[in-house]
C-alpha positions, 0 to 999 in steps of 0.5 A: 722723712718717709720710707717707702717699702716695696711690695716685693718685700712685704711679701714673705718668700718661700724657701726650696725646702718650704715649697718641697714640704708643701709639695709634699703636703698637696701630694698627700691630700691629692693621693688619699682622696684618690685611693685612701691608701692609710687603712689598706693592708699590704698587698697588691691593689689595681685600678682599671678604668678600661683604657688598656693601662691600670694602675698597680698600687702596691701597699709594701708596708703599714706602720702606725705612722707611715705606709710604704707604697709602690705606684706603677703601670702594668707595664715592664720595661724591657731591660730590667724586666720590672715595672716602669714608670714605677714610684716609690711612696712613703706616706706620713699619716700624722704629718700628712705628707706624702713623698716619693722616695725613688722613681726608677727601678734601681736608682736611689738618689745616690745613684742619680746624684752621688754620695755626699750632694751639696743640699741644694742638690738633694732639693732639686732631686726631691723636687723634680721627683715630687713635682713628677708625682703630683702631676701623675696623681693629678693625671689619674684623677682626671682619667678616672681612677680612684677608691671605686676602681681599686680592687685587690688583685694577689701577691706583690709585684716582686717580692724579691725587690728591695724596699726603699730604706 
C-alpha cells in the first residue's frame, strides 16, 4: 500500500508566537540599518529630510544588552499634549530583536486588552503593534530617513513621561 502525504503536511507551520519573534527580528534588522541606535548615547535625535515631518528618536536608556527608545514625529496630540504617533521600543542587542512595547501615550497593553487577557490576545496585540512598527520603519527608509540625516537636538522630549517597564 502506498501512503500519499499531502504537500501542506510537509511544510512546517509557523505559530503566531513564532511569527511574532520573526517580526521582532525583521524589525531589528531594518531599524539597525536605518538608525544604528545600539551605540547612541541617551538623548534626543532628529532626522529631517525637508518634508515638514521630522522624525524624533529619543534614546531613553542604554543598557548592556538593551536600549530603550521612543520613536515619534514632531507632531503634538491636541488632547494629551504629547508627541503622537509614538512607539516605545526595546532593542535587544544580543538576541537581535526590536519590540514595540506600546504605541500611544498613557496606553500600555493593560489599558488596551485588560489585566488578565488570554495569551492569544496578548500575542495578537503585540503582532498588531509590531506590524505597525515594521511598516513605519519601512516607510521612513523609503522617504530617505537614516543615520545620515540623524543629528542630536538636545534634552529628552518629555522627561516626566513614565518609562516602559
